[in-house]
N, CA, C and O atoms as a GROMACS GRO file, in nm:
protein
  552
    1UNK      N    1   3.118   6.115  -2.381
    1UNK     CA    2   3.163   6.124  -2.521
    1UNK      C    3   3.077   6.164  -2.599
    1UNK      O    4   2.957   6.144  -2.582
    2UNK      N    5   3.143   6.248  -2.728
    2UNK     CA    6   3.077   6.369  -2.804
    2UNK      C    7   3.013   6.243  -2.939
    2UNK      O    8   3.081   6.166  -3.007
    3UNK      N    9   2.906   6.257  -2.939
    3UNK     CA   10   2.829   6.188  -3.056
    3UNK      C   11   2.871   6.254  -3.185
    3UNK      O   12   2.866   6.374  -3.214
    4UNK      N   13   2.920   6.131  -3.269
    4UNK     CA   14   2.996   6.187  -3.427
    4UNK      C   15   2.899   6.290  -3.476
    4UNK      O   16   2.950   6.387  -3.532
    5UNK      N   17   2.750   6.287  -3.465
    5UNK     CA   18   2.660   6.341  -3.570
    5UNK      C   19   2.668   6.518  -3.518
    5UNK      O   20   2.638   6.611  -3.594
    6UNK      N   21   2.709   6.532  -3.392
    6UNK     CA   22   2.726   6.700  -3.325
    6UNK      C   23   2.841   6.751  -3.401
    6UNK      O   24   2.847   6.873  -3.386
    7UNK      N   25   2.945   6.701  -3.485
    7UNK     CA   26   3.066   6.752  -3.547
    7UNK      C   27   3.020   6.799  -3.688
    7UNK      O   28   3.081   6.888  -3.746
    8UNK      N   29   2.904   6.736  -3.743
    8UNK     CA   30   2.834   6.784  -3.860
    8UNK      C   31   2.733   6.881  -3.892
    8UNK      O   32   2.701   6.940  -3.995
    9UNK      N   33   2.685   6.878  -3.750
    9UNK     CA   34   2.564   6.986  -3.765
    9UNK      C   35   2.548   7.073  -3.667
    9UNK      O   36   2.594   7.046  -3.556
   10UNK      N   37   2.492   7.176  -3.686
   10UNK     CA   38   2.488   7.267  -3.560
   10UNK      C   39   2.343   7.297  -3.526
   10UNK      O   40   2.258   7.315  -3.613
   11UNK      N   41   2.325   7.300  -3.427
   11UNK     CA   42   2.193   7.299  -3.361
   11UNK      C   43   2.132   7.466  -3.406
   11UNK      O   44   2.204   7.560  -3.440
   12UNK      N   45   2.032   7.467  -3.397
   12UNK     CA   46   1.962   7.611  -3.425
   12UNK      C   47   1.831   7.628  -3.307
   12UNK      O   48   1.758   7.531  -3.287
   13UNK      N   49   1.812   7.734  -3.247
   13UNK     CA   50   1.712   7.770  -3.182
   13UNK      C   51   1.590   7.731  -3.289
   13UNK      O   52   1.591   7.765  -3.407
   14UNK      N   53   1.497   7.662  -3.233
   14UNK     CA   54   1.359   7.656  -3.308
   14UNK      C   55   1.238   7.782  -3.249
   14UNK      O   56   1.208   7.808  -3.133
   15UNK      N   57   1.189   7.839  -3.369
   15UNK     CA   58   1.098   7.912  -3.328
   15UNK      C   59   0.957   7.857  -3.259
   15UNK      O   60   0.907   7.753  -3.302
   16UNK      N   61   0.903   7.921  -3.163
   16UNK     CA   62   0.774   7.872  -3.104
   16UNK      C   63   0.659   7.887  -3.199
   16UNK      O   64   0.614   7.995  -3.236
   17UNK      N   65   0.604   7.735  -3.244
   17UNK     CA   66   0.492   7.726  -3.335
   17UNK      C   67   0.384   7.838  -3.315
   17UNK      O   68   0.351   7.900  -3.416
   18UNK      N   69   0.335   7.864  -3.214
   18UNK     CA   70   0.224   7.959  -3.173
   18UNK      C   71   0.267   8.100  -3.257
   18UNK      O   72   0.178   8.162  -3.315
   19UNK      N   73   0.399   8.145  -3.262
   19UNK     CA   74   0.462   8.277  -3.307
   19UNK      C   75   0.415   8.281  -3.460
   19UNK      O   76   0.402   8.386  -3.522
   20UNK      N   77   0.396   8.171  -3.505
   20UNK     CA   78   0.393   8.186  -3.672
   20UNK      C   79   0.225   8.184  -3.724
   20UNK      O   80   0.133   8.106  -3.700
   21UNK      N   81   0.232   8.299  -3.800
   21UNK     CA   82   0.087   8.290  -3.845
   21UNK      C   83   0.079   8.222  -3.976
   21UNK      O   84   0.124   8.278  -4.077
   22UNK      N   85   0.018   8.087  -3.983
   22UNK     CA   86   0.020   8.027  -4.105
   22UNK      C   87  -0.096   7.917  -4.079
   22UNK      O   88  -0.126   7.874  -3.968
   23UNK      N   89  -0.151   7.883  -4.195
   23UNK     CA   90  -0.258   7.789  -4.189
   23UNK      C   91  -0.208   7.651  -4.287
   23UNK      O   92  -0.116   7.656  -4.369
   24UNK      N   93  -0.288   7.536  -4.256
   24UNK     CA   94  -0.250   7.393  -4.349
   24UNK      C   95  -0.396   7.351  -4.342
   24UNK      O   96  -0.471   7.359  -4.244
   25UNK      N   97  -0.425   7.297  -4.483
   25UNK     CA   98  -0.562   7.212  -4.485
   25UNK      C   99  -0.513   7.145  -4.588
   25UNK      O  100  -0.431   7.179  -4.674
   26UNK      N  101  -0.605   6.990  -4.563
   26UNK     CA  102  -0.583   6.890  -4.615
   26UNK      C  103  -0.727   6.894  -4.719
   26UNK      O  104  -0.835   6.931  -4.672
   27UNK      N  105  -0.714   6.854  -4.851
   27UNK     CA  106  -0.848   6.796  -4.920
   27UNK      C  107  -0.812   6.734  -5.039
   27UNK      O  108  -0.707   6.730  -5.104
   28UNK      N  109  -0.930   6.685  -5.052
   28UNK     CA  110  -0.921   6.598  -5.196
   28UNK      C  111  -0.984   6.657  -5.290
   28UNK      O  112  -1.068   6.744  -5.268
   29UNK      N  113  -0.953   6.620  -5.402
   29UNK     CA  114  -0.984   6.692  -5.548
   29UNK      C  115  -1.111   6.691  -5.593
   29UNK      O  116  -1.162   6.579  -5.601
   30UNK      N  117  -1.176   6.781  -5.623
   30UNK     CA  118  -1.302   6.785  -5.681
   30UNK      C  119  -1.329   6.659  -5.804
   30UNK      O  120  -1.410   6.566  -5.802
   31UNK      N  121  -1.224   6.699  -5.910
   31UNK     CA  122  -1.208   6.661  -6.025
   31UNK      C  123  -1.153   6.515  -6.022
   31UNK      O  124  -1.192   6.421  -6.092
   32UNK      N  125  -1.067   6.515  -5.938
   32UNK     CA  126  -0.962   6.414  -5.897
   32UNK      C  127  -0.972   6.353  -5.756
   32UNK      O  128  -0.873   6.368  -5.684
   33UNK      N  129  -1.060   6.298  -5.714
   33UNK     CA  130  -1.062   6.232  -5.565
   33UNK      C  131  -0.967   6.172  -5.533
   33UNK      O  132  -0.925   6.185  -5.418
   34UNK      N  133  -0.900   6.086  -5.626
   34UNK     CA  134  -0.775   6.025  -5.569
   34UNK      C  135  -0.653   6.116  -5.522
   34UNK      O  136  -0.553   6.075  -5.462
   35UNK      N  137  -0.678   6.247  -5.559
   35UNK     CA  138  -0.548   6.342  -5.541
   35UNK      C  139  -0.549   6.375  -5.397
   35UNK      O  140  -0.658   6.424  -5.367
   36UNK      N  141  -0.484   6.368  -5.317
   36UNK     CA  142  -0.463   6.468  -5.158
   36UNK      C  143  -0.379   6.568  -5.184
   36UNK      O  144  -0.265   6.557  -5.228
   37UNK      N  145  -0.452   6.693  -5.148
   37UNK     CA  146  -0.360   6.836  -5.187
   37UNK      C  147  -0.372   6.918  -5.024
   37UNK      O  148  -0.465   6.963  -4.958
   38UNK      N  149  -0.231   6.909  -5.006
   38UNK     CA  150  -0.184   6.987  -4.874
   38UNK      C  151  -0.186   7.132  -4.934
   38UNK      O  152  -0.124   7.153  -5.038
   39UNK      N  153  -0.263   7.246  -4.866
   39UNK     CA  154  -0.229   7.362  -4.902
   39UNK      C  155  -0.177   7.442  -4.754
   39UNK      O  156  -0.236   7.449  -4.646
   40UNK      N  157  -0.082   7.482  -4.783
   40UNK     CA  158  -0.018   7.571  -4.681
   40UNK      C  159  -0.027   7.733  -4.720
   40UNK      O  160  -0.075   7.778  -4.824
   41UNK      N  161   0.034   7.813  -4.606
   41UNK     CA  162   0.067   7.958  -4.630
   41UNK      C  163   0.178   7.967  -4.728
   41UNK      O  164   0.191   8.066  -4.799
   42UNK      N  165   0.264   7.855  -4.735
   42UNK     CA  166   0.366   7.891  -4.830
   42UNK      C  167   0.325   7.822  -4.977
   42UNK      O  168   0.332   7.880  -5.085
   43UNK      N  169   0.286   7.699  -4.959
   43UNK     CA  170   0.270   7.624  -5.104
   43UNK      C  171   0.187   7.535  -5.124
   43UNK      O  172   0.138   7.488  -5.021
   44UNK      N  173   0.152   7.494  -5.221
   44UNK     CA  174   0.043   7.367  -5.213
   44UNK      C  175   0.119   7.245  -5.283
   44UNK      O  176   0.194   7.260  -5.379
   45UNK      N  177   0.092   7.130  -5.225
   45UNK     CA  178   0.142   7.008  -5.280
   45UNK      C  179   0.061   6.899  -5.296
   45UNK      O  180   0.008   6.862  -5.191
   46UNK      N  181   0.026   6.816  -5.422
   46UNK     CA  182  -0.065   6.710  -5.426
   46UNK      C  183   0.006   6.603  -5.479
   46UNK      O  184   0.082   6.597  -5.576
   47UNK      N  185  -0.042   6.496  -5.377
   47UNK     CA  186  -0.018   6.344  -5.374
   47UNK      C  187  -0.106   6.288  -5.431
   47UNK      O  188  -0.223   6.312  -5.398
   48UNK      N  189  -0.078   6.202  -5.527
   48UNK     CA  190  -0.171   6.094  -5.591
   48UNK      C  191  -0.182   5.964  -5.517
   48UNK      O  192  -0.097   5.878  -5.539
   49UNK      N  193  -0.273   5.941  -5.437
   49UNK     CA  194  -0.308   5.808  -5.372
   49UNK      C  195  -0.327   5.680  -5.438
   49UNK      O  196  -0.322   5.566  -5.391
   50UNK      N  197  -0.355   5.727  -5.569
   50UNK     CA  198  -0.388   5.565  -5.636
   50UNK      C  199  -0.295   5.460  -5.603
   50UNK      O  200  -0.346   5.356  -5.563
   51UNK      N  201  -0.179   5.465  -5.610
   51UNK     CA  202  -0.057   5.350  -5.593
   51UNK      C  203  -0.076   5.316  -5.440
   51UNK      O  204  -0.045   5.200  -5.410
   52UNK      N  205  -0.126   5.402  -5.334
   52UNK     CA  206  -0.167   5.330  -5.207
   52UNK      C  207  -0.286   5.274  -5.219
   52UNK      O  208  -0.288   5.155  -5.187
   53UNK      N  209  -0.382   5.318  -5.252
   53UNK     CA  210  -0.499   5.244  -5.256
   53UNK      C  211  -0.515   5.122  -5.326
   53UNK      O  212  -0.592   5.035  -5.284
   54UNK      N  213  -0.431   5.106  -5.454
   54UNK     CA  214  -0.436   5.001  -5.545
   54UNK      C  215  -0.352   4.880  -5.442
   54UNK      O  216  -0.399   4.768  -5.424
   55UNK      N  217  -0.245   4.919  -5.392
   55UNK     CA  218  -0.172   4.830  -5.300
   55UNK      C  219  -0.264   4.784  -5.190
   55UNK      O  220  -0.248   4.666  -5.158
   56UNK      N  221  -0.354   4.848  -5.129
   56UNK     CA  222  -0.421   4.806  -5.021
   56UNK      C  223  -0.571   4.700  -5.055
   56UNK      O  224  -0.629   4.630  -4.972
   57UNK      N  225  -0.600   4.714  -5.173
   57UNK     CA  226  -0.723   4.676  -5.221
   57UNK      C  227  -0.687   4.491  -5.209
   57UNK      O  228  -0.577   4.434  -5.212
   58UNK      N  229  -0.794   4.447  -5.198
   58UNK     CA  230  -0.817   4.300  -5.166
   58UNK      C  231  -0.884   4.243  -5.258
   58UNK      O  232  -0.999   4.282  -5.278
   59UNK      N  233  -0.831   4.140  -5.335
   59UNK     CA  234  -0.928   4.061  -5.403
   59UNK      C  235  -0.996   3.932  -5.347
   59UNK      O  236  -0.926   3.845  -5.296
   60UNK      N  237  -1.117   3.920  -5.354
   60UNK     CA  238  -1.202   3.820  -5.331
   60UNK      C  239  -1.278   3.747  -5.430
   60UNK      O  240  -1.316   3.812  -5.526
   61UNK      N  241  -1.305   3.634  -5.426
   61UNK     CA  242  -1.369   3.577  -5.545
   61UNK      C  243  -1.496   3.537  -5.448
   61UNK      O  244  -1.468   3.522  -5.329
   62UNK      N  245  -1.595   3.524  -5.477
   62UNK     CA  246  -1.746   3.460  -5.442
   62UNK      C  247  -1.787   3.359  -5.534
   62UNK      O  248  -1.764   3.380  -5.653
   63UNK      N  249  -1.844   3.254  -5.502
   63UNK     CA  250  -1.880   3.122  -5.567
   63UNK      C  251  -1.990   3.050  -5.485
   63UNK      O  252  -1.995   3.082  -5.366
   64UNK      N  253  -2.081   2.958  -5.530
   64UNK     CA  254  -2.159   2.855  -5.479
   64UNK      C  255  -2.039   2.751  -5.435
   64UNK      O  256  -1.930   2.739  -5.491
   65UNK      N  257  -2.083   2.684  -5.330
   65UNK     CA  258  -1.976   2.579  -5.252
   65UNK      C  259  -2.098   2.480  -5.214
   65UNK      O  260  -2.204   2.516  -5.163
   66UNK      N  261  -2.063   2.347  -5.249
   66UNK     CA  262  -1.957   2.299  -5.342
   66UNK      C  263  -1.999   2.344  -5.498
   66UNK      O  264  -2.111   2.381  -5.533
   67UNK      N  265  -1.881   2.334  -5.582
   67UNK     CA  266  -1.939   2.367  -5.689
   67UNK      C  267  -1.886   2.278  -5.823
   67UNK      O  268  -1.862   2.314  -5.938
   68UNK      N  269  -1.878   2.150  -5.759
   68UNK     CA  270  -1.845   2.043  -5.864
   68UNK      C  271  -1.963   2.000  -5.917
   68UNK      O  272  -2.073   2.024  -5.868
   69UNK      N  273  -1.935   1.908  -6.056
   69UNK     CA  274  -2.055   1.907  -6.125
   69UNK      C  275  -2.132   1.821  -6.074
   69UNK      O  276  -2.074   1.733  -6.011
   70UNK      N  277  -2.308   1.812  -6.083
   70UNK     CA  278  -2.366   1.720  -5.988
   70UNK      C  279  -2.400   1.721  -5.844
   70UNK      O  280  -2.484   1.658  -5.780
   71UNK      N  281  -2.312   1.807  -5.809
   71UNK     CA  282  -2.306   1.866  -5.659
   71UNK      C  283  -2.440   1.978  -5.629
   71UNK      O  284  -2.473   2.048  -5.724
   72UNK      N  285  -2.506   1.993  -5.510
   72UNK     CA  286  -2.611   2.077  -5.506
   72UNK      C  287  -2.536   2.182  -5.418
   72UNK      O  288  -2.476   2.136  -5.320
   73UNK      N  289  -2.532   2.321  -5.440
   73UNK     CA  290  -2.457   2.415  -5.360
   73UNK      C  291  -2.555   2.409  -5.214
   73UNK      O  292  -2.676   2.395  -5.199
   74UNK      N  293  -2.438   2.426  -5.115
   74UNK     CA  294  -2.512   2.446  -4.994
   74UNK      C  295  -2.466   2.574  -4.897
   74UNK      O  296  -2.500   2.601  -4.782
   75UNK      N  297  -2.375   2.644  -4.992
   75UNK     CA  298  -2.315   2.746  -4.900
   75UNK      C  299  -2.247   2.858  -5.011
   75UNK      O  300  -2.218   2.824  -5.126
   76UNK      N  301  -2.228   2.978  -4.967
   76UNK     CA  302  -2.178   3.099  -5.050
   76UNK      C  303  -2.050   3.108  -4.990
   76UNK      O  304  -2.036   3.123  -4.868
   77UNK      N  305  -1.948   3.098  -5.078
   77UNK     CA  306  -1.810   3.083  -5.020
   77UNK      C  307  -1.709   3.206  -5.074
   77UNK      O  308  -1.695   3.242  -5.191
   78UNK      N  309  -1.664   3.244  -4.992
   78UNK     CA  310  -1.552   3.376  -5.047
   78UNK      C  311  -1.434   3.330  -5.020
   78UNK      O  312  -1.419   3.289  -4.905
   79UNK      N  313  -1.301   3.321  -5.126
   79UNK     CA  314  -1.188   3.290  -5.108
   79UNK      C  315  -1.111   3.442  -5.140
   79UNK      O  316  -1.114   3.504  -5.246
   80UNK      N  317  -1.047   3.474  -5.028
   80UNK     CA  318  -0.966   3.568  -4.989
   80UNK      C  319  -0.824   3.558  -5.071
   80UNK      O  320  -0.775   3.449  -5.097
   81UNK      N  321  -0.769   3.669  -5.104
   81UNK     CA  322  -0.670   3.679  -5.198
   81UNK      C  323  -0.530   3.610  -5.104
   81UNK      O  324  -0.434   3.567  -5.167
   82UNK      N  325  -0.530   3.607  -4.985
   82UNK     CA  326  -0.430   3.538  -4.903
   82UNK      C  327  -0.468   3.404  -4.860
   82UNK      O  328  -0.415   3.349  -4.763
   83UNK      N  329  -0.575   3.343  -4.942
   83UNK     CA  330  -0.570   3.210  -4.886
   83UNK      C  331  -0.711   3.173  -4.786
   83UNK      O  332  -0.768   3.065  -4.770
   84UNK      N  333  -0.738   3.298  -4.732
   84UNK     CA  334  -0.853   3.270  -4.664
   84UNK      C  335  -0.969   3.215  -4.706
   84UNK      O  336  -0.987   3.241  -4.824
   85UNK      N  337  -1.054   3.149  -4.659
   85UNK     CA  338  -1.197   3.121  -4.690
   85UNK      C  339  -1.315   3.119  -4.566
   85UNK      O  340  -1.313   3.068  -4.454
   86UNK      N  341  -1.414   3.194  -4.637
   86UNK     CA  342  -1.518   3.232  -4.547
   86UNK      C  343  -1.645   3.165  -4.628
   86UNK      O  344  -1.660   3.165  -4.750
   87UNK      N  345  -1.737   3.102  -4.520
   87UNK     CA  346  -1.890   3.041  -4.606
   87UNK      C  347  -1.991   3.070  -4.499
   87UNK      O  348  -1.993   3.055  -4.377
   88UNK      N  349  -2.102   3.130  -4.619
   88UNK     CA  350  -2.223   3.156  -4.525
   88UNK      C  351  -2.302   3.029  -4.594
   88UNK      O  352  -2.293   2.987  -4.710
   89UNK      N  353  -2.370   2.990  -4.498
   89UNK     CA  354  -2.447   2.863  -4.539
   89UNK      C  355  -2.568   2.892  -4.577
   89UNK      O  356  -2.630   2.986  -4.528
   90UNK      N  357  -2.624   2.802  -4.687
   90UNK     CA  358  -2.767   2.816  -4.744
   90UNK      C  359  -2.875   2.855  -4.643
   90UNK      O  360  -2.968   2.932  -4.665
   91UNK      N  361  -2.846   2.784  -4.518
   91UNK     CA  362  -2.980   2.791  -4.444
   91UNK      C  363  -2.950   2.929  -4.362
   91UNK      O  364  -3.048   2.978  -4.307
   92UNK      N  365  -2.842   2.987  -4.350
   92UNK     CA  366  -2.821   3.124  -4.296
   92UNK      C  367  -2.892   3.228  -4.404
   92UNK      O  368  -2.976   3.315  -4.383
   93UNK      N  369  -2.856   3.204  -4.471
   93UNK     CA  370  -2.884   3.308  -4.598
   93UNK      C  371  -3.083   3.298  -4.626
   93UNK      O  372  -3.163   3.390  -4.641
   94UNK      N  373  -3.101   3.167  -4.623
   94UNK     CA  374  -3.233   3.159  -4.652
   94UNK      C  375  -3.317   3.220  -4.515
   94UNK      O  376  -3.440   3.224  -4.521
   95UNK      N  377  -3.263   3.258  -4.420
   95UNK     CA  378  -3.322   3.304  -4.306
   95UNK      C  379  -3.348   3.433  -4.324
   95UNK      O  380  -3.436   3.486  -4.256
   96UNK      N  381  -3.272   3.512  -4.424
   96UNK     CA  382  -3.280   3.659  -4.430
   96UNK      C  383  -3.331   3.685  -4.548
   96UNK      O  384  -3.309   3.801  -4.583
   97UNK      N  385  -3.399   3.613  -4.634
   97UNK     CA  386  -3.449   3.642  -4.757
   97UNK      C  387  -3.581   3.625  -4.753
   97UNK      O  388  -3.626   3.514  -4.726
   98UNK      N  389  -3.657   3.723  -4.777
   98UNK     CA  390  -3.808   3.711  -4.777
   98UNK      C  391  -3.857   3.649  -4.920
   98UNK      O  392  -3.798   3.673  -5.026
   99UNK      N  393  -3.977   3.565  -4.910
   99UNK     CA  394  -4.030   3.471  -4.993
   99UNK      C  395  -4.064   3.561  -5.107
   99UNK      O  396  -4.041   3.528  -5.223
  100UNK      N  397  -4.120   3.681  -5.072
  100UNK     CA  398  -4.159   3.760  -5.173
  100UNK      C  399  -4.066   3.824  -5.279
  100UNK      O  400  -4.092   3.860  -5.394
  101UNK      N  401  -3.968   3.828  -5.221
  101UNK     CA  402  -3.866   3.893  -5.301
  101UNK      C  403  -3.798   3.815  -5.406
  101UNK      O  404  -3.731   3.868  -5.494
  102UNK      N  405  -3.818   3.685  -5.396
  102UNK     CA  406  -3.750   3.567  -5.517
  102UNK      C  407  -3.846   3.565  -5.634
  102UNK      O  408  -3.968   3.558  -5.639
  103UNK      N  409  -3.757   3.573  -5.721
  103UNK     CA  410  -3.803   3.599  -5.844
  103UNK      C  411  -3.908   3.504  -5.911
  103UNK      O  412  -3.984   3.542  -6.001
  104UNK      N  413  -3.905   3.358  -5.851
  104UNK     CA  414  -4.019   3.272  -5.893
  104UNK      C  415  -4.125   3.244  -5.800
  104UNK      O  416  -4.180   3.134  -5.798
  105UNK      N  417  -4.166   3.370  -5.699
  105UNK     CA  418  -4.262   3.346  -5.592
  105UNK      C  419  -4.354   3.455  -5.614
  105UNK      O  420  -4.310   3.569  -5.597
  106UNK      N  421  -4.479   3.438  -5.651
  106UNK     CA  422  -4.569   3.551  -5.657
  106UNK      C  423  -4.666   3.562  -5.540
  106UNK      O  424  -4.762   3.487  -5.522
  107UNK      N  425  -4.634   3.652  -5.472
  107UNK     CA  426  -4.759   3.664  -5.340
  107UNK      C  427  -4.818   3.793  -5.340
  107UNK      O  428  -4.757   3.891  -5.297
  108UNK      N  429  -4.934   3.799  -5.387
  108UNK     CA  430  -5.020   3.906  -5.416
  108UNK      C  431  -5.096   3.927  -5.292
  108UNK      O  432  -5.184   4.010  -5.316
  109UNK      N  433  -5.100   3.887  -5.172
  109UNK     CA  434  -5.167   3.890  -5.058
  109UNK      C  435  -5.110   3.835  -4.952
  109UNK      O  436  -5.029   3.742  -4.950
  110UNK      N  437  -5.163   3.908  -4.846
  110UNK     CA  438  -5.106   3.824  -4.699
  110UNK      C  439  -5.124   3.681  -4.666
  110UNK      O  440  -5.230   3.617  -4.663
  111UNK      N  441  -5.021   3.648  -4.645
  111UNK     CA  442  -5.052   3.495  -4.604
  111UNK      C  443  -5.168   3.452  -4.519
  111UNK      O  444  -5.190   3.534  -4.431
  112UNK      N  445  -5.248   3.349  -4.517
  112UNK     CA  446  -5.339   3.338  -4.420
  112UNK      C  447  -5.322   3.201  -4.362
  112UNK      O  448  -5.253   3.122  -4.427
  113UNK      N  449  -5.374   3.161  -4.252
  113UNK     CA  450  -5.400   3.028  -4.208
  113UNK      C  451  -5.425   2.909  -4.294
  113UNK      O  452  -5.538   2.883  -4.334
  114UNK      N  453  -5.330   2.843  -4.319
  114UNK     CA  454  -5.374   2.695  -4.414
  114UNK      C  455  -5.316   2.727  -4.551
  114UNK      O  456  -5.341   2.653  -4.646
  115UNK      N  457  -5.242   2.834  -4.565
  115UNK     CA  458  -5.180   2.872  -4.696
  115UNK      C  459  -5.055   2.761  -4.719
  115UNK      O  460  -4.997   2.704  -4.626
  116UNK      N  461  -5.023   2.742  -4.870
  116UNK     CA  462  -4.911   2.669  -4.892
  116UNK      C  463  -4.875   2.725  -5.036
  116UNK      O  464  -4.961   2.753  -5.120
  117UNK      N  465  -4.731   2.738  -5.055
  117UNK     CA  466  -4.716   2.746  -5.170
  117UNK      C  467  -4.734   2.636  -5.315
  117UNK      O  468  -4.672   2.530  -5.304
  118UNK      N  469  -4.794   2.650  -5.413
  118UNK     CA  470  -4.788   2.602  -5.532
  118UNK      C  471  -4.767   2.630  -5.650
  118UNK      O  472  -4.834   2.720  -5.700
  119UNK      N  473  -4.677   2.566  -5.721
  119UNK     CA  474  -4.615   2.587  -5.817
  119UNK      C  475  -4.725   2.584  -5.935
  119UNK      O  476  -4.800   2.488  -5.951
  120UNK      N  477  -4.726   2.683  -6.005
  120UNK     CA  478  -4.826   2.705  -6.117
  120UNK      C  479  -4.792   2.803  -6.214
  120UNK      O  480  -4.784   2.924  -6.191
  121UNK      N  481  -4.769   2.744  -6.333
  121UNK     CA  482  -4.720   2.816  -6.467
  121UNK      C  483  -4.595   2.902  -6.437
  121UNK      O  484  -4.590   3.024  -6.454
  122UNK      N  485  -4.485   2.815  -6.386
  122UNK     CA  486  -4.366   2.876  -6.373
  122UNK      C  487  -4.342   2.977  -6.212
  122UNK      O  488  -4.232   3.015  -6.174
  123UNK      N  489  -4.448   2.999  -6.152
  123UNK     CA  490  -4.440   3.063  -6.029
  123UNK      C  491  -4.468   2.995  -5.901
  123UNK      O  492  -4.510   2.881  -5.922
  124UNK      N  493  -4.460   3.021  -5.798
  124UNK     CA  494  -4.488   2.979  -5.677
  124UNK      C  495  -4.584   3.079  -5.615
  124UNK      O  496  -4.549   3.192  -5.583
  125UNK      N  497  -4.709   3.030  -5.598
  125UNK     CA  498  -4.820   3.111  -5.544
  125UNK      C  499  -4.907   3.044  -5.434
  125UNK      O  500  -4.942   2.926  -5.434
  126UNK      N  501  -4.932   3.126  -5.352
  126UNK     CA  502  -5.005   3.116  -5.253
  126UNK      C  503  -5.135   3.022  -5.288
  126UNK      O  504  -5.201   3.046  -5.388
  127UNK      N  505  -5.170   2.908  -5.194
  127UNK     CA  506  -5.283   2.829  -5.196
  127UNK      C  507  -5.339   2.804  -5.089
  127UNK      O  508  -5.270   2.758  -4.998
  128UNK      N  509  -5.449   2.820  -5.074
  128UNK     CA  510  -5.518   2.782  -4.920
  128UNK      C  511  -5.564   2.643  -4.931
  128UNK      O  512  -5.675   2.607  -4.971
  129UNK      N  513  -5.465   2.566  -4.891
  129UNK     CA  514  -5.482   2.409  -4.866
  129UNK      C  515  -5.594   2.388  -4.772
  129UNK      O  516  -5.670   2.299  -4.809
  130UNK      N  517  -5.626   2.445  -4.659
  130UNK     CA  518  -5.710   2.431  -4.550
  130UNK      C  519  -5.857   2.454  -4.609
  130UNK      O  520  -5.944   2.367  -4.599
  131UNK      N  521  -5.878   2.574  -4.671
  131UNK     CA  522  -6.010   2.587  -4.743
  131UNK      C  523  -6.053   2.477  -4.831
  131UNK      O  524  -6.170   2.440  -4.832
  132UNK      N  525  -5.946   2.414  -4.920
  132UNK     CA  526  -5.982   2.314  -5.020
  132UNK      C  527  -6.032   2.206  -4.962
  132UNK      O  528  -6.135   2.150  -4.999
  133UNK      N  529  -5.943   2.164  -4.842
  133UNK     CA  530  -5.976   2.040  -4.764
  133UNK      C  531  -6.131   2.060  -4.711
  133UNK      O  532  -6.222   1.978  -4.722
  134UNK      N  533  -6.136   2.165  -4.663
  134UNK     CA  534  -6.262   2.215  -4.595
  134UNK      C  535  -6.418   2.194  -4.698
  134UNK      O  536  -6.530   2.153  -4.667
  135UNK      N  537  -6.369   2.237  -4.814
  135UNK     CA  538  -6.472   2.257  -4.909
  135UNK      C  539  -6.473   2.076  -4.963
  135UNK      O  540  -6.586   2.043  -4.998
  136UNK      N  541  -6.400   1.999  -4.970
  136UNK     CA  542  -6.419   1.848  -5.035
  136UNK      C  543  -6.477   1.793  -4.885
  136UNK      O  544  -6.564   1.707  -4.898
  137UNK      N  545  -6.453   1.820  -4.781
  137UNK     CA  546  -6.527   1.739  -4.673
  137UNK      C  547  -6.667   1.811  -4.667
  137UNK      O  548  -6.754   1.738  -4.621
  138UNK      N  549  -6.700   1.910  -4.695
  138UNK     CA  550  -6.842   1.952  -4.692
  138UNK      C  551  -6.903   1.921  -4.810
  138UNK      O  552  -7.022   1.948  -4.827
   0.00000   0.00000   0.00000
C-alpha cells in the first residue's frame, strides 16, 4: 500500500556531502559569551543561549543545621530546589580545616610535643604545657 506522504512530496537525489566545498564553525561571542554563532559557507546564525542556561540553573540554599534558636549547629545543610537535602557534618568539615587558617587561632611556630591551645586576648595561641609542668616540678 502507498504511504499518503508519497502523494504530496517528490523525492530528489541528494548530493554526496564530500562533493561540497564548504565549512562550518561554532563559536561563542567574544563580547557576549552567552551567544553561540554558527558560521557556514552560506551564512552566519547566532543563538542566544541565556534562556537555556537560565532554565538549567539550580537554586541551592546553604545554612547551618540545626538552625533553631538555642541549638548548636552540627552540620552544613544544602537544600536543593527540587526538595533534596544534603548535609556535611561538622566533624567531617573539621577534619579538613587547618587550625592555622581559623581567624581566632594564632600559630606563629610549628607545634612541639606538649603544646596546647590557650585562649589569650581574643586568640588561641600555642602554649607548651609540658615545659610549664617540668618547670614547676623542678
